[in-house]
C-alpha positions as CSV (number, residue, x, y, z in Angstrom):
1,X,-30.5,-49.5,-2.8
2,X,-32.6,-47.0,-0.8
3,X,-35.3,-48.3,1.5
4,X,-38.6,-46.8,2.3
5,X,-37.1,-45.7,5.6
6,X,-34.2,-43.9,3.9
7,X,-36.7,-42.1,1.6
8,X,-38.8,-41.0,4.6
9,X,-35.6,-39.8,6.4
10,X,-34.5,-37.9,3.3
11,X,-38.0,-36.4,2.9
12,X,-38.0,-35.4,6.6
13,X,-34.6,-33.7,6.2
14,X,-35.9,-31.8,3.2
15,X,-39.1,-30.9,5.1
16,X,-37.1,-29.6,8.0
17,X,-34.9,-27.6,5.7
18,X,-37.9,-26.2,3.9
19,X,-39.6,-25.3,7.3
20,X,-36.4,-23.6,8.4
21,X,-36.4,-21.6,5.2
22,X,-40.0,-20.7,5.8
23,X,-39.2,-19.6,9.3
24,X,-36.5,-17.2,8.0
25,X,-38.8,-15.9,5.2
26,X,-41.6,-15.4,7.8
27,X,-39.4,-13.4,10.1
28,X,-37.9,-11.4,7.2
29,X,-41.3,-10.6,5.8
30,X,-42.6,-9.5,9.2
31,X,-39.7,-7.2,9.9
32,X,-39.9,-5.8,6.3
33,X,-43.6,-5.0,6.7
34,X,-42.9,-3.3,10.1
35,X,-40.1,-1.2,8.6
36,X,-42.2,-0.3,5.7
37,X,-45.1,0.7,7.9
38,X,-42.9,2.9,10.2
39,X,-41.2,4.4,7.1
40,X,-44.5,5.3,5.5
41,X,-45.8,6.7,8.7
42,X,-42.8,9.0,9.1
43,X,-42.8,10.0,5.5
44,X,-46.4,11.0,5.7
45,X,-45.8,13.1,8.9
46,X,-42.7,14.7,7.3
47,X,-43.9,15.4,3.7
48,X,-47.7,15.4,3.7
49,X,-49.0,18.5,1.9
50,X,-51.3,19.1,4.9
51,X,-48.2,19.3,7.1
52,X,-45.8,21.6,5.3
53,X,-43.4,21.9,8.3
54,X,-41.7,19.0,10.0
55,X,-43.4,17.8,13.2
56,X,-41.9,18.1,16.6
57,X,-42.4,15.3,19.1
58,X,-42.5,15.6,22.8
59,X,-42.2,12.9,25.4
60,X,-45.9,12.1,25.7
61,X,-46.3,11.9,21.9
62,X,-43.3,9.7,21.7
63,X,-44.6,7.4,24.3
64,X,-48.0,7.1,22.6
65,X,-46.4,6.5,19.3
66,X,-44.0,3.8,20.7
67,X,-47.0,2.1,22.4
68,X,-48.7,2.2,19.0
69,X,-45.6,0.7,17.5
70,X,-45.7,-2.2,19.9
71,X,-49.4,-2.9,19.3
72,X,-49.1,-2.4,15.6
73,X,-46.0,-4.4,15.4
74,X,-47.6,-7.3,17.2
75,X,-50.7,-7.2,15.0
76,X,-48.5,-7.2,11.9
77,X,-46.4,-10.1,13.2
78,X,-49.3,-12.3,14.2
79,X,-51.3,-11.5,11.1
80,X,-48.3,-12.3,8.9
81,X,-47.5,-15.5,10.8
82,X,-51.0,-16.8,10.2
83,X,-51.4,-15.7,6.6
84,X,-48.0,-16.6,5.2
85,X,-48.6,-20.4,5.2
86,X,-51.6,-19.8,3.0
87,X,-49.5,-17.6,0.7
88,X,-46.7,-20.2,0.6
89,X,-49.2,-23.0,-0.1
90,X,-50.8,-21.2,-2.9
91,X,-47.5,-20.1,-4.3
92,X,-46.4,-23.7,-4.3
93,X,-49.5,-24.8,-6.3
94,X,-50.7,-26.7,-3.2
95,X,-54.2,-27.0,-2.0
96,X,-55.6,-24.4,0.4
97,X,-56.5,-27.1,2.8
98,X,-52.9,-28.3,2.8
99,X,-51.7,-24.8,3.7
100,X,-54.0,-24.5,6.7
101,X,-53.1,-28.1,7.7
102,X,-49.4,-27.1,7.7
103,X,-50.2,-23.9,9.6
104,X,-51.9,-26.0,12.3
105,X,-48.9,-28.3,12.5
106,X,-46.5,-25.4,12.8
107,X,-48.5,-23.9,15.7
108,X,-48.7,-27.3,17.5
109,X,-44.9,-27.5,17.4
110,X,-44.7,-24.6,19.8
111,X,-43.9,-25.9,23.3
112,X,-46.3,-25.2,26.2
113,X,-44.2,-22.2,27.3
114,X,-44.9,-20.6,23.9
115,X,-41.3,-20.9,23.0
116,X,-41.6,-23.0,19.8
117,X,-39.9,-22.1,16.6
118,X,-42.6,-20.1,15.1
119,X,-43.8,-18.5,18.3
120,X,-40.2,-17.3,18.9
121,X,-40.1,-15.7,15.4
122,X,-43.4,-14.0,16.2
123,X,-42.1,-12.6,19.4
124,X,-38.9,-11.5,17.8
125,X,-40.9,-9.8,15.1
126,X,-43.1,-8.0,17.6
127,X,-40.0,-6.8,19.5
128,X,-38.3,-5.8,16.3
129,X,-41.3,-3.8,15.1
130,X,-41.5,-2.0,18.4
131,X,-37.7,-1.3,18.5
132,X,-37.8,0.0,14.9
133,X,-40.8,2.2,15.7
134,X,-39.1,3.6,18.8
135,X,-35.8,4.2,17.0
136,X,-37.4,5.9,14.1
137,X,-39.5,8.1,16.3
138,X,-36.4,9.1,18.3
139,X,-34.8,10.2,15.1
140,X,-38.0,12.0,14.0
141,X,-38.1,13.8,17.4
142,X,-35.0,15.7,16.3
143,X,-36.7,16.9,13.1
144,X,-38.7,19.6,14.9
145,X,-37.6,23.2,15.7
146,X,-38.8,26.2,17.7
147,X,-40.7,27.5,14.7
148,X,-42.6,24.4,13.7
149,X,-46.0,23.0,14.7
150,X,-46.7,20.0,16.7
151,X,-49.2,17.7,15.1
152,X,-51.8,16.0,17.3
153,X,-52.7,17.0,20.8
154,X,-51.2,20.3,22.1
155,X,-48.2,20.0,24.4
156,X,-48.5,20.9,28.0
157,X,-48.0,24.7,28.6
158,X,-45.6,25.7,31.4
159,X,-46.5,28.9,33.3
160,X,-43.9,31.7,33.6
161,X,-42.1,31.8,36.9
162,X,-42.8,34.6,39.4
163,X,-40.6,37.6,39.6
164,X,-38.8,37.6,43.0
165,X,-37.1,40.9,42.7
166,X,-38.1,44.0,40.6
167,X,-36.0,47.2,40.7
168,X,-36.2,50.4,38.7
169,X,-32.9,51.2,37.0
170,X,-33.7,54.6,35.7
171,X,-35.9,56.8,33.6
172,X,-34.7,57.5,30.1
173,X,-35.9,61.1,30.6
174,X,-32.6,61.9,32.2
175,X,-29.6,64.1,31.5
176,X,-28.9,62.2,28.3
177,X,-32.3,63.2,27.0
178,X,-32.0,66.7,28.4
179,X,-28.8,67.2,26.4
180,X,-30.9,66.9,23.2
181,X,-33.7,69.0,24.8
182,X,-35.9,65.9,25.0
183,X,-38.5,65.9,27.8
184,X,-39.9,62.4,27.3
185,X,-40.9,59.8,24.7
186,X,-42.7,56.5,24.5
187,X,-41.6,53.3,22.9
188,X,-37.9,52.5,23.2
189,X,-37.3,49.5,20.8
190,X,-33.7,48.4,20.8
191,X,-31.5,46.4,18.5
192,X,-27.8,45.9,18.1
193,X,-26.2,47.0,14.7
194,X,-22.5,46.9,14.4
195,X,-20.9,48.0,17.7
196,X,-23.9,50.1,18.8
197,X,-27.3,49.5,20.3
198,X,-29.9,51.7,18.6
199,X,-33.0,53.0,20.5
200,X,-36.1,53.9,18.5
201,X,-38.8,56.1,20.2
202,X,-42.3,57.2,19.2
203,X,-43.9,60.5,19.8
204,X,-41.3,62.7,21.5
205,X,-42.0,65.7,23.8
206,X,-39.4,68.5,24.0
207,X,-38.3,71.0,26.7
208,X,-39.5,74.6,26.3
209,X,-36.1,75.9,25.3
210,X,-36.1,73.7,22.2
211,X,-38.7,76.0,20.6
212,X,-41.0,73.1,19.7
213,X,-43.4,70.9,21.6
214,X,-43.6,67.4,19.9
215,X,-42.1,65.4,17.1
216,X,-43.3,62.1,15.6
217,X,-40.3,60.1,16.6
218,X,-36.6,60.2,17.7
219,X,-33.6,57.9,17.7
220,X,-30.5,57.4,19.9
221,X,-27.6,55.0,20.2
222,X,-25.5,53.7,23.1
223,X,-22.1,52.0,23.4
224,X,-21.8,51.9,27.2
225,X,-23.8,51.8,30.4
226,X,-24.2,54.5,33.0
227,X,-23.5,53.8,36.7
228,X,-27.2,53.1,37.3
229,X,-27.1,50.3,34.7
230,X,-29.0,52.2,32.0
231,X,-27.6,52.8,28.5
232,X,-25.8,56.1,28.0
233,X,-27.8,57.5,25.1
234,X,-26.7,59.9,22.4
235,X,-29.6,61.3,20.4
236,X,-29.6,62.1,16.8
237,X,-29.4,65.9,17.3
238,X,-27.2,67.6,14.6
239,X,-27.9,71.1,16.0
240,X,-28.2,70.1,19.7
241,X,-31.9,69.4,19.4
242,X,-33.2,65.9,18.7
243,X,-34.7,65.5,15.2
244,X,-37.1,62.9,13.9
245,X,-35.4,60.3,11.7
246,X,-38.6,59.3,9.8
247,X,-40.8,62.0,8.1
248,X,-44.5,62.1,8.4
249,X,-45.2,62.1,4.7
250,X,-48.7,63.5,5.0
251,X,-49.7,61.6,8.1
252,X,-50.5,63.0,11.6
253,X,-47.5,61.1,13.0
254,X,-45.5,58.0,12.2
255,X,-44.0,55.5,14.6
256,X,-41.2,52.9,14.4
257,X,-42.7,49.6,15.7
258,X,-40.1,46.9,15.3
259,X,-36.6,46.6,13.7
260,X,-34.3,43.9,12.3
261,X,-30.5,44.3,11.4
262,X,-29.6,44.1,7.7
263,X,-25.8,44.4,8.1
264,X,-23.2,46.1,10.4
265,X,-24.4,49.6,9.4
266,X,-28.1,49.4,8.5
267,X,-31.4,48.0,9.7
268,X,-35.0,47.6,8.5
269,X,-37.9,48.8,10.6
270,X,-41.7,48.7,10.3
271,X,-43.6,52.0,10.3
272,X,-47.1,52.8,11.4
273,X,-48.6,55.8,9.7
274,X,-51.2,57.5,11.9
275,X,-54.1,59.7,10.9
276,X,-56.6,61.8,12.9
277,X,-56.8,64.9,15.0
278,X,-55.0,64.1,18.2
279,X,-53.8,61.6,20.8
280,X,-57.3,60.3,21.5
281,X,-58.8,60.6,18.0
282,X,-56.6,58.7,15.6
283,X,-56.4,55.6,13.5
284,X,-53.6,53.6,11.9
285,X,-53.8,54.2,8.1
286,X,-51.1,51.7,6.9
287,X,-48.1,49.8,8.0
288,X,-44.9,50.0,5.9
289,X,-41.2,49.3,6.0
290,X,-38.1,51.6,5.9
291,X,-34.4,51.2,6.1
292,X,-31.9,53.3,8.0
293,X,-28.2,53.6,7.1
294,X,-26.6,54.3,10.4
295,X,-23.5,55.8,8.8
296,X,-25.4,58.5,6.9
297,X,-28.6,58.5,9.0
298,X,-30.5,58.4,5.7
299,X,-33.9,56.7,5.7
300,X,-35.2,54.9,2.6
301,X,-38.9,54.0,2.5
302,X,-39.0,50.5,1.1
303,X,-42.8,50.0,1.3
304,X,-45.4,52.5,2.3
305,X,-48.3,50.0,2.5
306,X,-47.8,46.4,3.6
307,X,-51.0,46.2,5.7
308,X,-54.0,48.4,5.9
309,X,-57.8,48.1,6.5
310,X,-58.2,45.9,3.5
311,X,-55.5,43.4,4.4
312,X,-58.0,40.8,5.7
313,X,-57.5,41.0,9.4
314,X,-60.5,41.7,11.6
315,X,-58.9,45.0,12.7
316,X,-56.0,47.1,11.5
317,X,-52.4,46.2,12.2
318,X,-51.0,48.5,14.8
319,X,-47.5,47.1,15.4
320,X,-45.1,44.7,13.7
321,X,-42.3,43.1,15.8
322,X,-39.6,40.9,14.2
323,X,-38.5,38.1,16.5
324,X,-36.1,35.6,14.9
325,X,-35.1,33.8,11.7
326,X,-36.7,30.4,11.7
327,X,-35.1,27.1,10.6
328,X,-36.6,27.7,7.1
329,X,-34.6,30.9,6.7
330,X,-37.6,33.2,7.1
331,X,-38.1,36.0,9.5
332,X,-40.9,35.6,12.1
333,X,-42.9,38.8,12.7
334,X,-45.6,39.2,15.3
335,X,-48.4,41.5,14.2
336,X,-50.5,43.4,16.8
337,X,-53.9,44.8,15.8
338,X,-56.0,47.6,17.2
339,X,-58.3,45.0,18.8
340,X,-55.3,43.7,20.8
341,X,-55.1,40.4,18.9
342,X,-51.6,39.0,18.0
343,X,-50.8,37.1,14.8
344,X,-47.7,35.4,13.5
345,X,-46.3,36.1,10.0
346,X,-43.2,35.1,8.2
347,X,-41.3,36.2,5.1
348,X,-37.8,36.0,3.6
349,X,-35.6,38.7,5.1
350,X,-34.7,40.0,1.7
351,X,-38.4,40.3,0.7
352,X,-39.8,42.1,3.8
353,X,-41.0,45.0,1.6
354,X,-43.2,42.8,-0.5
355,X,-46.7,42.3,0.9
356,X,-47.2,39.1,-1.2
357,X,-44.1,37.6,0.4
358,X,-45.8,37.2,3.8
359,X,-47.4,34.0,5.1
360,X,-49.6,33.8,8.2
361,X,-50.0,31.0,10.8
362,X,-53.5,29.7,10.8
363,X,-53.2,27.5,13.8
364,X,-52.0,24.4,11.9
365,X,-50.0,25.6,8.9
366,X,-48.8,28.6,7.0
367,X,-51.2,30.4,4.7
368,X,-50.8,33.1,2.0
369,X,-54.1,34.7,3.1
370,X,-54.3,37.1,6.1
371,X,-58.0,36.1,6.5
372,X,-56.8,32.6,7.6
373,X,-54.5,34.0,10.3
374,X,-55.2,32.6,13.8
375,X,-54.7,34.5,17.0
376,X,-51.6,33.4,19.0
377,X,-53.8,33.4,22.1
378,X,-57.4,34.3,22.8
379,X,-58.1,38.0,23.4
380,X,-60.9,38.8,25.9
381,X,-63.7,40.8,24.2
382,X,-64.7,43.7,26.5
383,X,-67.8,45.7,25.8
384,X,-68.0,47.8,29.0
385,X,-65.5,50.5,29.9
386,X,-64.6,48.7,33.2
387,X,-64.0,45.4,31.3
388,X,-61.8,47.3,28.8
389,X,-59.6,48.5,31.6
390,X,-59.3,45.0,33.1
391,X,-58.5,43.3,29.7
392,X,-56.2,46.0,28.3
393,X,-53.2,44.2,26.7
394,X,-51.0,46.7,24.9
395,X,-48.2,45.1,22.9
396,X,-46.4,41.8,23.2
397,X,-42.6,42.0,23.2
398,X,-41.5,38.5,22.4
399,X,-38.0,37.1,22.8
400,X,-36.3,33.7,23.3
401,X,-35.2,33.3,27.0
402,X,-32.1,31.1,27.2
403,X,-32.4,30.7,31.0
404,X,-36.0,29.4,30.8
405,X,-35.5,27.7,27.4
406,X,-38.8,29.1,26.2
407,X,-40.2,32.2,24.5
408,X,-41.4,35.0,26.7
409,X,-44.1,37.5,25.7
410,X,-44.3,40.6,27.9
411,X,-47.7,42.2,27.8
412,X,-50.0,44.6,29.7
413,X,-52.4,42.8,32.0
414,X,-55.0,45.4,32.4
415,X,-54.3,49.1,32.6
416,X,-51.9,49.1,35.5
417,X,-49.9,45.8,35.5
418,X,-47.3,44.1,33.3
419,X,-46.9,40.4,33.0
420,X,-45.7,37.6,30.7
421,X,-46.8,34.6,28.8
422,X,-44.5,31.7,27.7
423,X,-44.5,29.1,24.9
424,X,-42.1,26.5,23.6
425,X,-42.8,27.6,20.1
426,X,-43.8,31.0,18.6
427,X,-46.9,29.3,17.1
428,X,-48.0,28.3,20.7
429,X,-49.7,27.2,22.6
430,X,-49.1,30.1,24.9
431,X,-49.6,30.1,28.6
432,X,-52.0,32.3,30.5
433,X,-50.4,35.6,31.7
434,X,-48.6,35.8,35.0
435,X,-48.3,39.2,36.7
436,X,-44.8,40.5,37.1
437,X,-45.0,44.2,37.9
438,X,-47.6,46.5,39.5
439,X,-47.2,49.9,37.8
440,X,-49.1,51.6,40.7
441,X,-46.0,50.9,42.8
442,X,-44.1,53.6,40.9
443,X,-46.6,55.6,38.8
444,X,-49.7,57.7,39.4
445,X,-53.0,56.1,38.3
446,X,-53.8,56.9,34.7
447,X,-55.6,55.1,31.8
448,X,-53.3,53.4,31.1
449,X,-50.9,53.7,34.0
450,X,-48.2,52.0,32.0
451,X,-48.0,50.5,28.5
452,X,-45.7,49.1,25.8
453,X,-43.5,46.8,27.9
454,X,-40.4,46.0,25.8
455,X,-37.6,43.4,26.4
456,X,-34.0,44.1,25.8
457,X,-32.2,40.7,25.7
458,X,-28.8,42.2,24.9
459,X,-28.8,43.8,28.3
460,X,-29.4,40.6,30.3
461,X,-26.0,39.4,31.5
462,X,-27.2,36.1,33.0
463,X,-28.9,34.5,30.0
464,X,-32.3,35.9,30.8
465,X,-32.6,35.1,34.4
466,X,-32.8,38.8,34.9
467,X,-35.0,40.5,32.2
468,X,-34.3,44.1,31.4
469,X,-37.4,45.9,30.2
470,X,-38.7,49.3,29.5
471,X,-42.3,50.5,29.6
472,X,-43.9,53.9,29.2
473,X,-45.1,55.6,32.4
474,X,-48.1,57.6,31.4
475,X,-48.3,60.2,34.2
476,X,-44.9,61.6,33.2
477,X,-44.8,60.4,29.6
478,X,-41.4,58.8,29.9
479,X,-39.8,55.4,29.2
480,X,-38.7,53.7,32.5
481,X,-36.2,50.8,32.6
482,X,-36.5,47.9,35.1
483,X,-34.6,44.8,35.9
484,X,-36.8,41.8,36.7
485,X,-35.2,38.8,38.5
486,X,-37.1,35.6,37.9
487,X,-37.6,33.2,40.8
488,X,-36.6,29.6,41.2
489,X,-39.5,27.2,41.5
490,X,-39.3,25.4,44.9
491,X,-40.9,22.0,44.8
492,X,-42.3,20.0,47.6
493,X,-41.0,16.4,47.6
494,X,-42.4,13.7,49.8
495,X,-41.2,10.2,50.8
496,X,-43.5,8.6,53.3
497,X,-43.9,11.0,56.2
498,X,-40.7,12.9,55.1
499,X,-41.1,16.2,53.3
500,X,-38.3,18.3,51.7
501,X,-38.2,21.5,49.7
502,X,-35.8,22.0,46.8
503,X,-35.3,23.1,43.2
504,X,-34.6,19.6,42.0
505,X,-35.6,16.1,43.2
506,X,-33.4,14.5,45.8
507,X,-34.0,11.1,44.3
508,X,-36.3,8.8,42.4
509,X,-38.1,7.6,45.5
510,X,-39.4,11.1,46.2
511,X,-42.8,12.2,45.0
512,X,-43.1,15.7,43.5
513,X,-46.1,17.4,45.1
514,X,-45.8,20.6,43.0
515,X,-44.5,24.1,43.5
516,X,-45.9,25.9,46.6
517,X,-43.8,29.1,46.1
518,X,-40.9,30.8,44.3
519,X,-37.6,31.9,45.9
520,X,-34.1,32.8,44.7
521,X,-31.2,30.4,44.2
522,X,-28.8,33.4,44.6
523,X,-28.4,36.1,47.1
524,X,-30.3,39.2,46.4
525,X,-30.3,42.6,48.2
526,X,-32.4,42.5,51.3
527,X,-33.1,38.7,51.1
528,X,-32.2,36.2,53.8
529,X,-30.9,32.7,53.6
530,X,-33.4,29.9,54.5
531,X,-31.9,26.8,56.0
532,X,-33.1,23.3,56.7
533,X,-33.3,22.5,60.4
534,X,-33.7,19.1,62.0
535,X,-34.8,17.8,65.4
536,X,-35.3,14.0,65.6
537,X,-37.7,13.1,62.8
538,X,-38.9,16.7,62.4
539,X,-37.7,19.1,59.7
540,X,-38.4,22.8,59.3
541,X,-37.2,25.5,56.9
542,X,-36.5,28.9,58.3
543,X,-33.8,31.6,58.4
544,X,-33.2,30.9,62.1
545,X,-33.8,27.9,64.4
546,X,-37.4,27.9,65.8
547,X,-36.0,27.3,69.3
548,X,-33.3,25.4,71.1
549,X,-32.6,21.8,70.1
550,X,-32.6,22.2,66.4
551,X,-29.6,21.2,64.3
552,X,-28.5,23.4,61.4
553,X,-28.6,21.7,58.0
554,X,-27.8,22.9,54.5
555,X,-28.9,26.2,53.0
556,X,-32.0,25.7,50.9
557,X,-32.6,29.0,49.1
558,X,-32.9,32.8,49.6
559,X,-36.2,34.5,50.4
560,X,-37.7,37.9,51.4
561,X,-37.9,38.5,55.2
562,X,-41.0,40.7,55.0
563,X,-43.8,41.9,52.8
564,X,-41.7,44.7,51.4
565,X,-37.9,44.7,50.6
566,X,-36.0,48.0,50.2
567,X,-35.1,48.4,46.5
568,X,-37.7,45.9,45.2
569,X,-41.0,46.8,43.7
570,X,-42.3,43.2,44.2
571,X,-44.8,42.7,46.9
572,X,-44.5,39.5,48.9
573,X,-46.9,37.3,50.8
574,X,-46.2,35.2,54.0
575,X,-45.3,31.5,53.8
576,X,-46.5,29.6,56.8
577,X,-45.3,26.6,58.7
578,X,-48.1,24.1,58.8
579,X,-47.6,21.1,61.1
580,X,-49.4,18.0,62.3
581,X,-47.1,17.2,65.2
582,X,-44.0,15.8,63.4
583,X,-44.5,16.8,59.7
584,X,-44.1,20.4,58.6
585,X,-45.4,21.9,55.4
586,X,-44.5,25.2,53.8
587,X,-47.5,27.0,52.2
588,X,-48.7,30.6,51.4
589,X,-52.2,29.4,52.1
590,X,-53.8,31.0,55.1
591,X,-56.5,28.3,55.4
592,X,-57.4,25.0,53.8
593,X,-54.9,22.5,55.3
594,X,-56.9,22.1,58.5
595,X,-59.0,19.4,56.8
596,X,-55.9,17.3,56.5
597,X,-55.0,17.6,60.2
598,X,-52.5,20.5,59.9
599,X,-52.4,23.6,62.1
600,X,-51.1,26.8,60.7
601,X,-48.0,28.1,62.6
602,X,-45.7,31.0,62.3
603,X,-44.6,32.9,59.2
604,X,-41.2,31.5,58.2
605,X,-40.4,33.9,55.3
606,X,-42.1,35.7,52.4
607,X,-42.5,34.9,48.7
608,X,-44.1,36.6,45.6
């Protein structure tokens, strides 16, 4: 026969079993709520109508989201832990007071180190929610692509590197052009179709013996390079004189502005129909699209009017440049207007001839209306003639650079310089421009001195570390080809009183103080090797030992030995050795470090 003690023992066993079950239900409910919250959050970011493209996460966004997951998970865990007893009590038809009484007893069972049964479950729930948030966000991070927008705060923008060596390869007004009686042409868009590279030029001037002065466009192809590194061009010249490949069709002139391959023997290209009375009195009437069959050299006009003055942009579209096929299967096209503003459009490659097929980036999403289009970067508004010269920004040749792992947009920076902007995504944000080439180093002053810089990625043998580009030199009206070698960022790293200069960090204990200059990781014509020299606790960087007693260390980089280097159009500035007795700093600053106790010493080498 059971005694009262036996009944109490049995009741206690059932109570402990019920409490254990409640523990498990509590933990399961907390984790389920956390998983549901993270899932809903990611679903909203991925499929919300306001965000038609999947988001791309960067490290800072990931860290913030993970921190939010920890805080949110903790809040969910603690809230659930305190409210579930009430739910259980009501579900068991018990009194509310009993539910709170049980909740107080459960919390009192936690030991002083906060390691009791329910506290442990709460901590596990917090950790689980955070871990699930982090894992889910790591997966979501892979959703993004180069042609998608980042939601939230803009990502940091990395500036383009400096050009450490710029050399002129050739002018395209050479014997290849003379063979077709071509004197000069502007433009020079290139694309690979089949086993040939095709070159599309705008207004073309002819030698006197041709019997004509100018044509609206010309075209050539190449299959090999000349000894000077330029393409060996063969012009479309059936009778020995270059012919235009696209007819004017009632316009003053018509230019090819950007092209994209269709198959191994044809390509589509955008057309700008120009009206007016001459080179300084003209306007763009409309932009269209045509297709060239390279086997027959026959051009078919696919669309005469894609954009005109009524398209919805603040000013007329002047150029259209295809860049790439995005992850959504649509071709990205950069539109340039007469005001200098650049916009991003997209359309299916098979529907490029349909104006209604294009969508426009409005800064956050794609829109069907051109009036919603947002500028890729801000264009300075100049009112005075002097300001117009300083802010002149003709064209923007954009291409992915594998070496930099970023997009590069080559642009005019004023009337006499060429530079570049960079961005992780075509939509931006884009960096401020960095000057790469001074056209006054190889051309007579004109307005503009140079224009229409174009990249030719198929000619870069090192993945884009050397960018091959053409631009039009106005004084001779000819396209000139250059090779621009990008520099390596040399960082200053500090550990206590020790300072070292290198491309990459020597270890986690070293602090990165930034990039004081650019140099070359590889040997270049006219450059010298810069070594690390040591004497006791002192370290200096120089091509040669400062004096006796210094021990030769490893080679650090290559740099220019003077302000000018034969064969390079780049101009270099001195890099000084600043010292405070035992510590030596490298800096191109002529003044400013005195306030920190440093004295400017000798010039060690030169950098752009």
